[in-house]
C-alpha positions in Angstrom: -16.4 -2.0 23.8 -14.0 -4.1 22.0 -14.4 -4.7 18.2 -12.4 -6.2 15.1 -9.5 -8.4 15.9 -9.3 -7.2 19.6 -12.6 -8.5 20.1 -12.7 -11.8 18.4 -9.3 -12.4 20.4 -10.9 -11.5 23.5 -14.1 -13.6 23.1 -11.9 -16.8 22.0 -9.3 -16.5 24.8 -11.7 -15.3 27.8 -15.4 -16.0 26.5 -17.8 -13.2 26.6 -18.8 -13.1 30.3 -15.3 -13.3 31.9 -13.4 -10.6 33.6 -10.4 -9.1 31.8 -7.6 -9.8 33.9 -3.8 -8.8 33.4 -2.9 -12.0 32.1 -5.7 -11.9 29.3 -4.9 -8.5 28.2 -1.5 -9.9 27.6 -2.5 -12.7 25.8 -4.7 -10.5 23.4 -1.8 -8.1 23.0 0.6 -11.1 22.1 -2.1 -12.6 19.7 -2.7 -9.2 18.1 1.1 -9.0 17.1 1.3 -12.4 15.9 -1.5 -11.7 13.6 -0.2 -8.2 12.5 3.5 -9.6 11.9 2.0 -12.7 9.9 -0.3 -10.2 7.8 3.0 -8.3 7.1 4.9 -11.2 6.2 2.4 -12.3 3.6 2.0 -9.2 1.9 5.9 -9.1 1.6 6.3 -12.7 0.4 6.7 -13.1 -3.8 3.7 -15.2 -3.9 1.5 -12.2 -2.6 -1.2 -10.4 -4.9 0.9 -7.5 -4.1 4.2 -8.7 -5.7 2.4 -9.9 -9.0 2.6 -7.8 -12.2 -0.9 -6.4 -13.1 -2.5 -7.2 -16.2 -3.6 -4.5 -18.9 -7.3 -3.8 -19.2 -8.8 -4.5 -22.6 -12.5 -3.7 -21.9 -13.1 -0.4 -19.9 -16.8 -0.8 -19.6 -16.5 -4.5 -18.1 -18.4 -4.9 -14.8 -15.3 -6.1 -13.0 -13.7 -2.7 -14.0 -16.6 -0.7 -12.8 -17.1 -2.6 -9.7 -13.0 -2.2 -9.1 -13.3 1.4 -9.6 -15.9 2.1 -7.2 -14.3 0.4 -4.5 -11.2 2.0 -4.8 -12.8 5.5 -4.7 -14.9 4.2 -1.7 -11.8 3.1 0.3 -9.5 6.3 -0.7 -12.4 8.5 0.4 -13.0 6.5 3.7 -9.2 6.2 4.6 -8.6 9.8 3.5 -5.8 8.3 0.9 -4.2 10.3 -1.9 -4.1 7.3 -4.2 -5.0 3.5 -4.4 -4.4 0.6 -6.6 -6.2 -2.3 -7.9 -3.6 -4.8 -6.8 -4.1 -3.3 -3.1 -7.8 -4.5 -3.2 -7.0 -7.8 -4.7 -7.5 -7.3 -8.3 -4.6 -7.9 -10.4 -5.3 -4.9 -12.9 -3.4 -2.1 -14.3 -5.8 0.4 -12.8 -5.7 3.0 -9.9 -7.2 6.1 -8.7 -5.6 9.4 -7.7 -6.5 12.6 -6.4 -5.4 15.0 -9.1 -7.6 18.0 -8.4 -9.0 18.0 -5.2 -11.5 18.6 -4.0 -13.0 16.9 -7.2 -13.7 13.4 -7.5 -10.5 10.8 -7.9 -9.1 10.6 -11.4 -9.5 6.9 -12.6 -6.1 5.7 -14.1 -6.3 2.9 -16.6 -3.2 1.2 -18.5 -0.8 4.0 -17.2 2.8 4.5 -18.3 5.4 7.2 -17.6 6.7 8.9 -20.7 9.4 10.6 -19.0 10.8 12.0 -15.6 11.9 15.6 -14.9 14.2 17.1 -12.1 16.6 15.2 -9.9 15.3 12.3 -7.5 14.1 13.6 -4.0 13.9 11.5 -0.9 10.5 12.0 1.0 8.7 10.0 3.5 5.9 7.9 1.9 2.9 6.1 3.6 1.3 3.0 2.1 -1.9 1.5 3.6 -0.9 -2.0 2.5 2.1 -1.9 5.0 0.3 0.5 7.7 2.1 1.7 10.9 5.3 3.1 9.1 6.6 5.7 6.6 9.4 4.8 4.2 12.1 7.0 2.7 11.7 6.6 -1.0 13.6 8.7 -3.9 11.3 9.8 -6.6 11.3 12.4 -9.5 9.5 15.5 -8.9 8.2 15.7 -12.5 6.6 13.0 -14.5 5.0 13.0 -17.8 2.6 10.3 -18.1 0.0 8.9 -20.4 -3.1 7.0 -19.4 -6.8 6.0 -20.3 -9.9 7.3 -18.1 -13.0 5.6 -17.2 -14.4 6.4 -20.5 -11.4 4.9 -22.4 -10.0 8.3 -23.5 -6.4 8.6 -23.8 -4.7 11.5 -21.6 -1.5 12.9 -21.4 -0.4 15.2 -18.6 2.5 16.6 -16.7 2.6 16.0 -13.0 4.5 18.1 -10.3 4.8 17.5 -6.9 2.6 15.0 -4.9 0.6 14.0 -7.8 3.8 12.9 -9.6 4.8 11.0 -6.4 1.6 9.3 -6.1 1.7 8.6 -9.9 5.2 6.9 -9.3 3.9 4.9 -6.2 1.0 3.2 -7.9 2.9 2.5 -10.9 5.3 0.4 -8.5 2.4 -1.5 -7.2 1.1 -2.2 -10.8 4.5 -3.8 -11.4 4.5 -5.8 -7.8 7.0 -3.5 -6.3 6.7 -2.0 -2.7 8.1 0.8 -0.7 10.2 -1.7 1.1 12.0 -2.5 -1.8 13.8 1.2 -1.8 15.1 0.4 1.7 18.9 -0.2 2.3 18.5 -0.6 6.0 16.0 -0.6 8.6 16.8 3.0 9.1 15.0 3.7 6.1 11.4 3.0 7.6 10.1 4.4 10.9 6.9 3.6 12.7 4.3 6.6 12.7 3.5 5.8 16.4 5.9 3.7 18.4 3.4 2.7 21.1 1.0 1.5 18.3 3.2 -0.8 16.1 3.6 -4.5 17.1 7.3 -5.3 17.6 6.8 -8.3 15.2 6.1 -6.0 12.2 9.2 -4.2 12.8 11.2 -7.6 12.5 9.4 -8.5 9.6 10.2 -5.5 7.5 13.8 -5.5 8.7 14.2 -9.2 7.7 12.7 -8.2 4.1 15.0 -5.4 3.9 18.2 -7.2 4.8 17.2 -10.1 2.5 16.7 -7.9 -0.4 19.9 -6.2 0.4 21.9 -9.4 0.5 20.2 -10.6 -2.7 21.2 -7.2 -4.9 24.9 -7.6 -3.4 24.9 -11.5 -4.7 23.6 -10.6 -8.1 
Protein backbone atom coordinates (compact mmCIF):
# COMPACT_ATOMS: atom_id res chain seq x y z
CA UNK A 1 0.00 0.00 0.00
CA UNK A 2 1.34 3.38 -0.99
CA UNK A 3 0.06 6.58 0.60
CA UNK A 4 0.97 10.23 0.95
CA UNK A 5 3.60 11.71 -1.37
CA UNK A 6 4.82 8.31 -2.56
CA UNK A 7 1.29 7.21 -3.48
CA UNK A 8 0.46 10.40 -5.37
CA UNK A 9 3.71 10.22 -7.30
CA UNK A 10 3.15 6.56 -8.13
CA UNK A 11 -0.34 7.19 -9.51
CA UNK A 12 0.84 10.21 -11.50
CA UNK A 13 3.88 8.48 -12.97
CA UNK A 14 2.62 4.99 -13.74
CA UNK A 15 -1.16 5.00 -13.30
CA UNK A 16 -3.28 2.99 -10.89
CA UNK A 17 -3.14 -0.36 -12.73
CA UNK A 18 0.38 -0.36 -14.11
CA UNK A 19 3.11 -2.72 -12.84
CA UNK A 20 5.89 -1.29 -10.71
CA UNK A 21 9.23 -1.48 -12.50
CA UNK A 22 12.75 -0.55 -11.49
CA UNK A 23 12.48 2.55 -13.68
CA UNK A 24 9.23 3.79 -12.13
CA UNK A 25 10.57 3.14 -8.63
CA UNK A 26 13.62 5.26 -9.47
CA UNK A 27 11.33 8.00 -10.83
CA UNK A 28 9.30 8.01 -7.63
CA UNK A 29 12.42 8.18 -5.48
CA UNK A 30 13.89 11.04 -7.53
CA UNK A 31 10.61 12.98 -7.45
CA UNK A 32 10.28 12.52 -3.68
CA UNK A 33 13.83 13.80 -3.19
CA UNK A 34 13.06 16.88 -5.29
CA UNK A 35 9.90 17.59 -3.27
CA UNK A 36 11.63 17.17 0.10
CA UNK A 37 14.55 19.35 -0.99
CA UNK A 38 12.13 22.05 -2.23
CA UNK A 39 10.23 21.93 1.08
CA UNK A 40 13.46 22.30 3.06
CA UNK A 41 14.61 25.19 0.86
CA UNK A 42 11.25 26.98 1.22
CA UNK A 43 11.40 26.71 5.01
CA UNK A 44 14.90 28.19 5.18
CA UNK A 45 14.22 31.19 2.93
CA UNK A 46 13.77 34.64 4.48
CA UNK A 47 10.20 34.75 3.12
CA UNK A 48 9.19 31.64 5.05
CA UNK A 49 6.65 31.95 7.89
CA UNK A 50 9.32 30.30 10.03
CA UNK A 51 11.57 33.32 9.45
CA UNK A 52 9.09 35.97 10.60
CA UNK A 53 9.07 37.46 14.07
CA UNK A 54 5.81 36.37 15.69
CA UNK A 55 3.26 38.92 16.94
CA UNK A 56 2.34 39.32 20.64
CA UNK A 57 -1.09 38.07 21.69
CA UNK A 58 -3.43 40.72 23.08
CA UNK A 59 -6.65 38.75 23.55
CA UNK A 60 -5.94 35.39 25.18
CA UNK A 61 -9.56 34.20 24.84
CA UNK A 62 -9.84 34.79 21.08
CA UNK A 63 -11.10 31.88 18.93
CA UNK A 64 -7.87 31.97 16.90
CA UNK A 65 -5.73 31.55 20.01
CA UNK A 66 -7.90 28.70 21.34
CA UNK A 67 -7.87 26.96 17.96
CA UNK A 68 -4.08 27.32 17.67
CA UNK A 69 -3.54 25.93 21.19
CA UNK A 70 -5.74 22.92 20.44
CA UNK A 71 -3.91 22.31 17.17
CA UNK A 72 -0.48 22.57 18.81
CA UNK A 73 -1.39 20.11 21.56
CA UNK A 74 -2.85 17.60 19.11
CA UNK A 75 0.21 17.66 16.86
CA UNK A 76 2.70 17.59 19.74
CA UNK A 77 0.97 14.55 21.28
CA UNK A 78 0.62 12.74 17.97
CA UNK A 79 4.28 13.28 17.03
CA UNK A 80 5.62 12.73 20.60
CA UNK A 81 7.19 16.20 20.69
CA UNK A 82 8.42 17.97 23.82
CA UNK A 83 7.32 21.36 22.49
CA UNK A 84 5.82 23.06 19.45
CA UNK A 85 5.34 26.71 18.47
CA UNK A 86 2.59 28.56 16.62
CA UNK A 87 4.88 29.63 13.72
CA UNK A 88 5.53 25.93 13.03
CA UNK A 89 1.84 25.44 12.24
CA UNK A 90 1.55 28.60 10.16
CA UNK A 91 0.40 31.03 12.88
CA UNK A 92 2.61 34.05 13.53
CA UNK A 93 1.73 34.27 17.22
CA UNK A 94 3.96 34.42 20.30
CA UNK A 95 2.67 31.13 21.58
CA UNK A 96 3.95 27.60 22.10
CA UNK A 97 3.14 24.48 24.09
CA UNK A 98 5.74 22.80 26.28
CA UNK A 99 5.76 19.50 28.16
CA UNK A 100 6.87 20.98 31.49
CA UNK A 101 5.38 18.41 33.88
CA UNK A 102 4.88 15.04 32.19
CA UNK A 103 2.60 13.12 32.20
CA UNK A 104 0.39 16.20 32.77
CA UNK A 105 -1.04 18.06 29.79
CA UNK A 106 1.16 20.45 27.83
CA UNK A 107 1.70 23.86 29.39
CA UNK A 108 0.52 26.77 27.26
CA UNK A 109 3.16 29.49 26.93
CA UNK A 110 1.88 32.90 25.72
CA UNK A 111 3.97 36.05 25.16
CA UNK A 112 7.03 34.50 26.82
CA UNK A 113 10.33 36.12 27.67
CA UNK A 114 13.56 34.91 29.19
CA UNK A 115 14.50 36.97 32.24
CA UNK A 116 17.91 35.45 32.84
CA UNK A 117 20.14 32.51 31.99
CA UNK A 118 22.13 30.29 34.33
CA UNK A 119 25.22 28.14 33.92
CA UNK A 120 27.59 27.75 30.98
CA UNK A 121 26.29 27.03 27.48
CA UNK A 122 26.31 23.33 26.61
CA UNK A 123 26.27 21.87 23.10
CA UNK A 124 23.70 19.11 22.62
CA UNK A 125 21.87 17.54 19.71
CA UNK A 126 18.44 18.99 18.96
CA UNK A 127 15.67 17.80 16.68
CA UNK A 128 13.24 20.17 14.98
CA UNK A 129 10.07 18.80 13.39
CA UNK A 130 10.10 21.72 10.92
CA UNK A 131 13.41 20.42 9.52
CA UNK A 132 12.88 16.66 9.90
CA UNK A 133 15.40 13.89 9.39
CA UNK A 134 18.34 15.61 11.06
CA UNK A 135 19.75 16.50 14.45
CA UNK A 136 21.64 19.75 14.98
CA UNK A 137 24.36 20.60 17.50
CA UNK A 138 23.18 23.69 19.39
CA UNK A 139 24.72 25.48 22.37
CA UNK A 140 22.22 26.58 25.00
CA UNK A 141 22.15 27.49 28.67
CA UNK A 142 21.19 24.68 31.10
CA UNK A 143 19.08 27.04 33.22
CA UNK A 144 16.63 29.81 32.38
CA UNK A 145 14.38 32.01 34.48
CA UNK A 146 11.34 32.69 32.35
CA UNK A 147 8.07 34.58 32.38
CA UNK A 148 4.90 33.94 30.39
CA UNK A 149 1.11 33.99 30.48
CA UNK A 150 -0.86 30.77 30.63
CA UNK A 151 -4.06 30.00 28.75
CA UNK A 152 -6.14 31.92 31.31
CA UNK A 153 -3.92 34.99 31.03
CA UNK A 154 -2.22 34.48 34.40
CA UNK A 155 1.38 35.74 34.52
CA UNK A 156 3.78 32.98 35.59
CA UNK A 157 7.48 33.09 36.46
CA UNK A 158 9.51 29.87 36.59
CA UNK A 159 13.05 28.58 36.88
CA UNK A 160 13.66 25.91 34.25
CA UNK A 161 16.53 23.42 34.33
CA UNK A 162 17.72 20.85 31.80
CA UNK A 163 15.46 19.75 28.95
CA UNK A 164 12.58 22.18 29.73
CA UNK A 165 15.08 25.08 29.67
CA UNK A 166 16.50 23.90 26.34
CA UNK A 167 13.06 23.42 24.80
CA UNK A 168 11.95 26.86 26.01
CA UNK A 169 14.99 28.45 24.33
CA UNK A 170 14.37 26.42 21.15
CA UNK A 171 10.76 27.62 20.91
CA UNK A 172 11.73 31.21 21.73
CA UNK A 173 13.96 31.04 18.66
CA UNK A 174 10.94 30.06 16.55
CA UNK A 175 9.07 33.13 17.83
CA UNK A 176 12.01 35.27 16.69
CA UNK A 177 12.22 33.64 13.25
CA UNK A 178 15.39 31.74 14.08
CA UNK A 179 16.07 28.10 13.17
CA UNK A 180 18.51 25.50 14.47
CA UNK A 181 20.44 25.67 11.20
CA UNK A 182 21.43 29.23 12.13
CA UNK A 183 23.67 27.85 14.88
CA UNK A 184 25.67 25.66 12.52
CA UNK A 185 29.14 26.81 11.51
CA UNK A 186 29.70 23.94 9.09
CA UNK A 187 27.84 20.93 7.66
CA UNK A 188 29.53 18.90 10.41
CA UNK A 189 27.20 20.55 12.93
CA UNK A 190 24.19 18.59 11.70
CA UNK A 191 23.69 14.98 10.73
CA UNK A 192 20.93 12.71 9.46
CA UNK A 193 19.10 10.55 11.97
CA UNK A 194 19.06 7.74 9.39
CA UNK A 195 21.38 7.97 6.37
CA UNK A 196 19.15 5.71 4.30
CA UNK A 197 16.01 7.75 4.98
CA UNK A 198 17.37 11.19 4.06
CA UNK A 199 17.16 12.61 0.57
CA UNK A 200 20.62 13.80 -0.59
CA UNK A 201 19.07 17.00 -1.92
CA UNK A 202 17.96 18.01 1.58
CA UNK A 203 21.50 17.62 2.91
CA UNK A 204 22.72 19.88 0.11
CA UNK A 205 20.06 22.50 0.91
CA UNK A 206 21.09 22.58 4.59
CA UNK A 207 24.80 22.71 3.71
CA UNK A 208 24.31 25.59 1.27
CA UNK A 209 22.26 27.52 3.84
CA UNK A 210 24.91 27.04 6.55
CA UNK A 211 27.70 28.17 4.20
CA UNK A 212 25.73 31.23 3.04
CA UNK A 213 25.00 32.35 6.60
CA UNK A 214 28.59 31.75 7.67
CA UNK A 215 29.84 33.89 4.78
CA UNK A 216 27.30 36.60 5.64
CA UNK A 217 28.54 36.67 9.25
CA UNK A 218 32.14 37.03 8.05
CA UNK A 219 31.20 39.86 5.70
CA UNK A 220 29.29 41.83 8.34
